[in-house]
MIDREN-106431 format. One record per residue (C-alpha): residue number from 1; y, x, z. Coordinates in steps of 0.001 Angstrom, whole numbers, plus 500000, padded with zeros to 6 digits. Last residue first. Layout:
<atoms>
+-----+--------+--------+--------+
| num |      Y |      X |      Z |
+-----+--------+--------+--------+
| NUM |      Y |      X |      Z |
...
+-----+--------+--------+--------+
</atoms>
This chain:
<atoms>
+-----+--------+--------+--------+
| num |      Y |      X |      Z |
+-----+--------+--------+--------+
| 382 | 504466 | 527979 | 507848 |
| 381 | 502334 | 526705 | 510584 |
| 380 | 501059 | 529763 | 512604 |
| 379 | 497345 | 530492 | 512373 |
| 378 | 495321 | 530024 | 514977 |
| 377 | 493115 | 531068 | 518407 |
| 376 | 492515 | 529086 | 521372 |
| 375 | 492291 | 530242 | 524847 |
| 374 | 495124 | 528904 | 525988 |
| 373 | 493023 | 525687 | 525524 |
| 372 | 490095 | 526679 | 527426 |
| 371 | 492376 | 528126 | 530021 |
| 370 | 493357 | 524756 | 530657 |
| 369 | 489922 | 523644 | 530845 |
| 368 | 488970 | 526337 | 533343 |
| 367 | 491884 | 524713 | 535401 |
| 366 | 490062 | 521356 | 534969 |
| 365 | 487136 | 522598 | 537669 |
| 364 | 489564 | 522999 | 539978 |
| 363 | 490492 | 519536 | 539895 |
| 362 | 487025 | 518224 | 540601 |
| 361 | 486824 | 521347 | 543573 |
| 360 | 489550 | 519094 | 545485 |
| 359 | 487557 | 516033 | 545202 |
| 358 | 485049 | 517016 | 546836 |
| 357 | 482107 | 519699 | 546560 |
| 356 | 479277 | 517151 | 545787 |
| 355 | 480901 | 513648 | 544684 |
| 354 | 483389 | 515683 | 543451 |
| 353 | 481272 | 518251 | 541512 |
| 352 | 479349 | 515133 | 540187 |
| 351 | 483105 | 513770 | 539169 |
| 350 | 483958 | 516456 | 536865 |
| 349 | 480655 | 515926 | 534704 |
| 348 | 481322 | 512539 | 534314 |
| 347 | 485285 | 513151 | 533983 |
| 346 | 484163 | 516174 | 532020 |
| 345 | 481642 | 514433 | 529027 |
| 344 | 483143 | 511416 | 527803 |
| 343 | 486846 | 512817 | 527595 |
| 342 | 485464 | 516119 | 526072 |
| 341 | 483968 | 514077 | 523611 |
| 340 | 487155 | 512294 | 522733 |
| 339 | 489051 | 515508 | 521930 |
| 338 | 486020 | 516468 | 519592 |
| 337 | 487310 | 513003 | 518175 |
| 336 | 490739 | 514502 | 518287 |
| 335 | 489614 | 517664 | 516086 |
| 334 | 487882 | 515289 | 513700 |
| 333 | 489989 | 512128 | 513348 |
| 332 | 492954 | 515034 | 512674 |
| 331 | 491272 | 516822 | 509237 |
| 330 | 490052 | 513366 | 508167 |
| 329 | 493822 | 511233 | 508527 |
| 328 | 495403 | 514884 | 507133 |
| 327 | 492992 | 514998 | 503835 |
| 326 | 495061 | 516763 | 501252 |
| 325 | 496846 | 519069 | 504100 |
| 324 | 493755 | 520276 | 505792 |
| 323 | 494370 | 523240 | 508311 |
| 322 | 498216 | 521377 | 508293 |
| 321 | 496381 | 517692 | 509919 |
| 320 | 494909 | 520452 | 512102 |
| 319 | 497826 | 522218 | 513310 |
| 318 | 500702 | 519103 | 514047 |
| 317 | 497488 | 517258 | 515955 |
| 316 | 496860 | 520695 | 518151 |
| 315 | 500912 | 520886 | 518513 |
| 314 | 501522 | 517101 | 519252 |
| 313 | 498241 | 517529 | 522506 |
| 312 | 499578 | 520988 | 523854 |
| 311 | 503024 | 520049 | 524305 |
| 310 | 502528 | 518033 | 527452 |
| 309 | 500806 | 520843 | 529154 |
| 308 | 503181 | 522522 | 531481 |
| 307 | 504764 | 519249 | 532454 |
| 306 | 502063 | 517702 | 532728 |
| 305 | 500629 | 519982 | 535861 |
| 304 | 503969 | 519844 | 537042 |
| 303 | 504378 | 516546 | 537770 |
| 302 | 500775 | 516465 | 539024 |
| 301 | 502059 | 519327 | 541456 |
| 300 | 504850 | 517168 | 542275 |
| 299 | 503499 | 513819 | 542771 |
| 298 | 500848 | 515501 | 544988 |
| 297 | 503337 | 516710 | 547718 |
| 296 | 503139 | 520324 | 548665 |
| 295 | 500959 | 520994 | 551715 |
| 294 | 497849 | 520761 | 550844 |
| 293 | 498072 | 523217 | 547977 |
| 292 | 494678 | 523579 | 547358 |
| 291 | 493919 | 521134 | 544488 |
| 290 | 497276 | 520984 | 543135 |
| 289 | 497962 | 524644 | 543481 |
| 288 | 495260 | 525305 | 540989 |
| 287 | 496045 | 522707 | 538868 |
| 286 | 499374 | 524344 | 538582 |
| 285 | 498011 | 527600 | 537697 |
| 284 | 495716 | 526080 | 535011 |
| 283 | 498517 | 524157 | 532945 |
| 282 | 501129 | 527238 | 532822 |
| 281 | 498545 | 529240 | 530999 |
| 280 | 497449 | 526563 | 529307 |
| 279 | 501113 | 525927 | 528108 |
| 278 | 501503 | 529415 | 527128 |
| 277 | 498753 | 530120 | 524981 |
| 276 | 499316 | 526713 | 523465 |
| 275 | 502587 | 527629 | 522299 |
| 274 | 501538 | 530475 | 521188 |
| 273 | 499259 | 528469 | 518831 |
| 272 | 501844 | 527540 | 516936 |
| 271 | 503888 | 524014 | 515650 |
| 270 | 506946 | 524338 | 513876 |
| 269 | 510163 | 524072 | 516077 |
| 268 | 512404 | 521207 | 516439 |
| 267 | 513672 | 521613 | 520057 |
| 266 | 514122 | 518090 | 520790 |
| 265 | 510808 | 517317 | 519512 |
| 264 | 509911 | 519682 | 522545 |
| 263 | 512351 | 518306 | 524437 |
| 262 | 510650 | 514852 | 524266 |
| 261 | 507243 | 516339 | 524837 |
| 260 | 507999 | 518205 | 528190 |
| 259 | 509098 | 515109 | 529430 |
| 258 | 506543 | 512722 | 528800 |
| 257 | 504239 | 514820 | 529463 |
| 256 | 505618 | 515580 | 533406 |
| 255 | 506284 | 511018 | 533464 |
| 254 | 502354 | 511472 | 532998 |
| 253 | 501500 | 513499 | 536189 |
| 252 | 504392 | 511880 | 538029 |
| 251 | 502193 | 508066 | 537002 |
| 250 | 499290 | 509994 | 538494 |
| 249 | 501240 | 511324 | 541752 |
| 248 | 502576 | 507658 | 541799 |
| 247 | 499094 | 506127 | 541764 |
| 246 | 497487 | 508659 | 544075 |
| 245 | 500202 | 507518 | 546701 |
| 244 | 499569 | 504132 | 546410 |
| 243 | 496053 | 504792 | 547460 |
| 242 | 496783 | 506511 | 550392 |
| 241 | 497365 | 509941 | 551249 |
| 240 | 495408 | 512646 | 553334 |
| 239 | 494668 | 515179 | 550971 |
| 238 | 491009 | 513802 | 550320 |
| 237 | 492735 | 510750 | 549483 |
| 236 | 494956 | 512308 | 547308 |
| 235 | 492150 | 513518 | 545188 |
| 234 | 490625 | 510077 | 545076 |
| 233 | 493258 | 508618 | 543679 |
| 232 | 494530 | 510862 | 540949 |
| 231 | 490659 | 510917 | 539914 |
| 230 | 490114 | 509272 | 537078 |
| 229 | 493480 | 510403 | 535492 |
| 228 | 493218 | 514156 | 535889 |
| 227 | 489254 | 513284 | 534060 |
| 226 | 491477 | 512148 | 531094 |
| 225 | 493518 | 514304 | 531116 |
| 224 | 491142 | 517173 | 531511 |
| 223 | 488828 | 516052 | 528905 |
| 222 | 491257 | 515798 | 526585 |
| 221 | 492738 | 519070 | 527057 |
| 220 | 489281 | 521186 | 526544 |
| 219 | 487710 | 518966 | 523766 |
| 218 | 491283 | 519249 | 521889 |
| 217 | 490826 | 523001 | 522536 |
| 216 | 487512 | 523087 | 520835 |
| 215 | 488296 | 521382 | 517829 |
| 214 | 491822 | 523532 | 517463 |
| 213 | 489149 | 525911 | 517208 |
| 212 | 486905 | 524241 | 514909 |
| 211 | 489023 | 523291 | 512642 |
| 210 | 489684 | 526317 | 510375 |
| 209 | 486253 | 526873 | 510718 |
| 208 | 485736 | 523805 | 508273 |
| 207 | 486961 | 525993 | 505708 |
| 206 | 489733 | 524781 | 503128 |
| 205 | 488228 | 522696 | 500450 |
| 204 | 490847 | 519782 | 500044 |
| 203 | 493516 | 522004 | 499216 |
| 202 | 491895 | 524129 | 496827 |
| 201 | 490503 | 520990 | 495303 |
| 200 | 494204 | 519635 | 494846 |
| 199 | 494206 | 515927 | 494698 |
| 198 | 493956 | 513821 | 491344 |
| 197 | 490622 | 512773 | 491856 |
| 196 | 491082 | 511479 | 495578 |
| 195 | 494104 | 509488 | 494721 |
| 194 | 496941 | 510595 | 496452 |
| 193 | 496961 | 510730 | 500409 |
| 192 | 500706 | 509803 | 501992 |
| 191 | 504378 | 509893 | 500090 |
| 190 | 505665 | 509086 | 496624 |
| 189 | 506205 | 505446 | 498096 |
| 188 | 505723 | 505407 | 502050 |
| 187 | 502455 | 504154 | 503403 |
| 186 | 502137 | 502021 | 506275 |
| 185 | 504117 | 498963 | 505077 |
| 184 | 505128 | 496064 | 507815 |
| 183 | 504548 | 492465 | 507723 |
| 182 | 501464 | 492476 | 509766 |
| 181 | 502144 | 495328 | 511937 |
| 180 | 504044 | 492947 | 514532 |
| 179 | 501005 | 490675 | 514997 |
| 178 | 498579 | 493526 | 515757 |
| 177 | 500573 | 494907 | 518329 |
| 176 | 501276 | 491499 | 520003 |
| 175 | 497326 | 491227 | 520205 |
| 174 | 497257 | 494674 | 521651 |
| 173 | 499592 | 493599 | 523997 |
| 172 | 498009 | 490262 | 525026 |
| 171 | 494657 | 492596 | 525453 |
| 170 | 496511 | 495144 | 527752 |
| 169 | 497316 | 491946 | 530536 |
| 168 | 493609 | 490814 | 530626 |
| 167 | 492194 | 493958 | 530933 |
| 166 | 494748 | 494378 | 533932 |
| 165 | 493974 | 491043 | 535045 |
| 164 | 490082 | 492491 | 535409 |
| 163 | 490106 | 494878 | 538016 |
| 162 | 491157 | 492481 | 540915 |
| 161 | 493885 | 490150 | 541322 |
| 160 | 496432 | 492009 | 543897 |
| 159 | 494541 | 495495 | 543498 |
| 158 | 494334 | 495468 | 540090 |
| 157 | 498106 | 494925 | 539051 |
| 156 | 499465 | 497041 | 541485 |
| 155 | 497465 | 499682 | 539094 |
| 154 | 498379 | 498525 | 536051 |
| 153 | 501533 | 498435 | 537297 |
| 152 | 501288 | 502045 | 538821 |
| 151 | 499387 | 503640 | 536024 |
| 150 | 501187 | 501716 | 533202 |
| 149 | 504565 | 503034 | 533311 |
| 148 | 503570 | 507073 | 533430 |
| 147 | 500655 | 505911 | 530955 |
| 146 | 502919 | 503958 | 528316 |
| 145 | 505848 | 506721 | 528488 |
| 144 | 502799 | 509541 | 527944 |
| 143 | 501614 | 507426 | 524901 |
| 142 | 505325 | 507084 | 524289 |
| 141 | 505593 | 511015 | 524021 |
| 140 | 502995 | 510985 | 521675 |
| 139 | 505600 | 508727 | 519325 |
| 138 | 507974 | 512056 | 520292 |
| 137 | 505850 | 514316 | 519718 |
| 136 | 504462 | 513522 | 516504 |
| 135 | 507934 | 513461 | 515168 |
| 134 | 508805 | 516841 | 516216 |
| 133 | 505272 | 518603 | 514876 |
| 132 | 505665 | 516458 | 511513 |
| 131 | 509205 | 517894 | 510470 |
| 130 | 508401 | 519551 | 507307 |
| 129 | 505686 | 516746 | 506774 |
| 128 | 508248 | 514121 | 506225 |
| 127 | 506285 | 510537 | 505729 |
| 126 | 503060 | 512665 | 506106 |
| 125 | 503116 | 512906 | 509582 |
| 124 | 504002 | 509578 | 510697 |
| 123 | 500927 | 508036 | 508412 |
| 122 | 498845 | 510847 | 509431 |
| 121 | 499047 | 510597 | 513522 |
| 120 | 499629 | 506527 | 512949 |
| 119 | 495395 | 506256 | 511578 |
| 118 | 494174 | 508487 | 513448 |
| 117 | 495647 | 506551 | 516680 |
| 116 | 494522 | 502899 | 514703 |
| 115 | 491044 | 503668 | 514788 |
| 114 | 491153 | 504961 | 518085 |
| 113 | 492695 | 502229 | 519781 |
| 112 | 490470 | 499459 | 518445 |
| 111 | 487051 | 501988 | 519573 |
| 110 | 488668 | 503021 | 522570 |
| 109 | 489191 | 499272 | 523513 |
| 108 | 485877 | 498253 | 522683 |
| 107 | 484264 | 501369 | 524795 |
| 106 | 486517 | 500008 | 527816 |
| 105 | 484864 | 496272 | 527095 |
| 104 | 481996 | 497999 | 527073 |
| 103 | 481791 | 499954 | 530247 |
| 102 | 483446 | 496797 | 532154 |
| 101 | 480833 | 494794 | 531113 |
| 100 | 478205 | 496926 | 532377 |
|  99 | 479570 | 496815 | 535605 |
|  98 | 479801 | 493039 | 535811 |
|  97 | 482514 | 491087 | 534683 |
|  96 | 485711 | 489329 | 535181 |
|  95 | 488120 | 486768 | 533374 |
|  94 | 489834 | 488572 | 531376 |
|  93 | 487027 | 491057 | 530672 |
|  92 | 486508 | 489413 | 526500 |
|  91 | 490195 | 490174 | 526808 |
|  90 | 490138 | 493698 | 526814 |
|  89 | 487816 | 493771 | 523686 |
|  88 | 489366 | 490894 | 521878 |
|  87 | 492620 | 493264 | 522108 |
|  86 | 490971 | 495993 | 520986 |
|  85 | 489351 | 494512 | 518100 |
|  84 | 492417 | 492796 | 517696 |
|  83 | 494204 | 496376 | 517134 |
|  82 | 491606 | 497718 | 515020 |
|  81 | 492076 | 494918 | 512527 |
|  80 | 495816 | 495241 | 512205 |
|  79 | 495519 | 498963 | 511705 |
|  78 | 492362 | 498451 | 508562 |
|  77 | 494801 | 496130 | 506890 |
|  76 | 498076 | 497832 | 507284 |
|  75 | 495992 | 501241 | 506422 |
|  74 | 494842 | 500232 | 503072 |
|  73 | 491872 | 502042 | 502861 |
|  72 | 490712 | 506094 | 501559 |
|  71 | 492531 | 508534 | 503689 |
|  70 | 492792 | 505946 | 506599 |
|  69 | 488787 | 505566 | 506359 |
|  68 | 488336 | 508999 | 506283 |
|  67 | 489953 | 509561 | 509374 |
|  66 | 489246 | 506595 | 511403 |
|  65 | 485711 | 506722 | 511462 |
|  64 | 486373 | 510418 | 513963 |
|  63 | 489393 | 508412 | 515776 |
|  62 | 487407 | 505563 | 516787 |
|  61 | 483533 | 507004 | 517495 |
|  60 | 485691 | 509283 | 519653 |
|  59 | 488009 | 506907 | 520861 |
|  58 | 484949 | 503890 | 521890 |
|  57 | 483163 | 507082 | 523643 |
|  56 | 486292 | 508109 | 525305 |
|  55 | 486545 | 504577 | 526928 |
|  54 | 483552 | 504788 | 527971 |
|  53 | 483820 | 508296 | 529466 |
|  52 | 486553 | 506543 | 531497 |
|  51 | 484224 | 504021 | 532695 |
|  50 | 481864 | 506790 | 533356 |
|  49 | 484163 | 508829 | 536136 |
|  48 | 484329 | 505870 | 538081 |
|  47 | 480419 | 505862 | 537907 |
|  46 | 480397 | 509772 | 539539 |
|  45 | 482942 | 508891 | 541764 |
|  44 | 480817 | 506469 | 543864 |
|  43 | 480691 | 502782 | 542583 |
|  42 | 480693 | 499756 | 545023 |
|  41 | 481256 | 496757 | 542534 |
|  40 | 484352 | 495387 | 543712 |
|  39 | 485626 | 498005 | 546155 |
|  38 | 485007 | 500934 | 543764 |
|  37 | 486303 | 498780 | 541109 |
|  36 | 489562 | 497887 | 542674 |
|  35 | 489922 | 501526 | 543998 |
|  34 | 488836 | 502638 | 539991 |
|  33 | 491291 | 500016 | 538363 |
|  32 | 494382 | 502188 | 537431 |
|  31 | 491968 | 505564 | 536575 |
|  30 | 489696 | 503556 | 534448 |
|  29 | 493081 | 501753 | 532654 |
|  28 | 495120 | 505595 | 532414 |
|  27 | 494420 | 505711 | 528497 |
|  26 | 494928 | 501956 | 527799 |
|  25 | 498959 | 502556 | 529497 |
|  24 | 498791 | 505419 | 526911 |
|  23 | 497496 | 503468 | 524257 |
|  22 | 500168 | 500541 | 524647 |
|  21 | 502823 | 503272 | 524082 |
|  20 | 501495 | 504646 | 521209 |
|  19 | 501479 | 501218 | 519696 |
|  18 | 504929 | 500301 | 520828 |
|  17 | 506349 | 503679 | 519226 |
|  16 | 504011 | 503278 | 516247 |
|  15 | 505560 | 500375 | 515194 |
|  14 | 509023 | 501455 | 515802 |
|  13 | 507490 | 504536 | 513525 |
|  12 | 506613 | 502283 | 510635 |
|  11 | 509690 | 499970 | 511446 |
|  10 | 512125 | 503242 | 511054 |
|   9 | 509812 | 504322 | 507904 |
|   8 | 510592 | 501424 | 505705 |
|   7 | 510992 | 502347 | 502633 |
|   6 | 513765 | 503221 | 499808 |
|   5 | 512545 | 501918 | 497068 |
|   4 | 509398 | 499224 | 498383 |
|   3 | 507013 | 500319 | 500815 |
|   2 | 503299 | 501478 | 499357 |
|   1 | 500296 | 500113 | 500086 |
+-----+--------+--------+--------+
</atoms>
């Protein structure tokens, strides 16, 4: 689908901003409902981590499948269908449900959101490739804003009305998103994926190995982000604070990500692996401080982690698209799909560590993942 002359890029980016705002709220859903789920269903940390893993499983399938689909299919109906799938999955649990239903609904939300995440990552970057890092950082900042606002709001909603209420609320937001997308074109005339038979073969066939280190970094980052979101409340409890304090710490983490991404967008610098090294090292230091700093406010330490790691995801997505510019959505889908695998594995593994050694040990284990981000090699973008 092509936009009329003059395009409506602003409309697409406004939709992307709202879509990532809702996406961010969905990312913190497992952490926000964790205390209510624990009370209602008697879950331990490993079982709570499995809810986050279900979200990441859905996201992983969605972002990987969304890449080749967005490079080949009409994007508007694909986006509307993906948002509608997330809406129906969330609304299905609005009346409550068992633990298996929670896992299924969470995976369905992830699947729909993952499909549209990859589509938007490609569509926004394609409109102005030279400023892709800054533009993607801004829309990803909306995800962090949604997470920062969503953590306390959804947590309070779950505390007052049970764990199903946040699912129903997110379902309505996804439904509104699908409706708003109906009149918006997703491909600007002269921009976007060219027909397969006209693409530059050399551009298409860049080595898969160029994506492998980026995929490893994304595995580490998304796993860290997901696990930290789930264990914010238990970690605060381990420091002697109540669940509300844990929700504020989680919100501070996402606010830190938001501030870092807005600042990075304002600098308008090209994406570079050097930025990953600096961010990963700073994130590891902040995580160790969060784990052992009993005299430090959890809100402050989680804010520091977010500020340190905020640039990581937009830089990884930008570098992935630049590695395969002829199949940008496919490349982004593969790299972000590896991230979702991290989100599937890490919360469960960190939860098992937390059950055995305490929540602080789970947080320390995430510092290792930050060092994995710092170790990502790569070719500096042009």
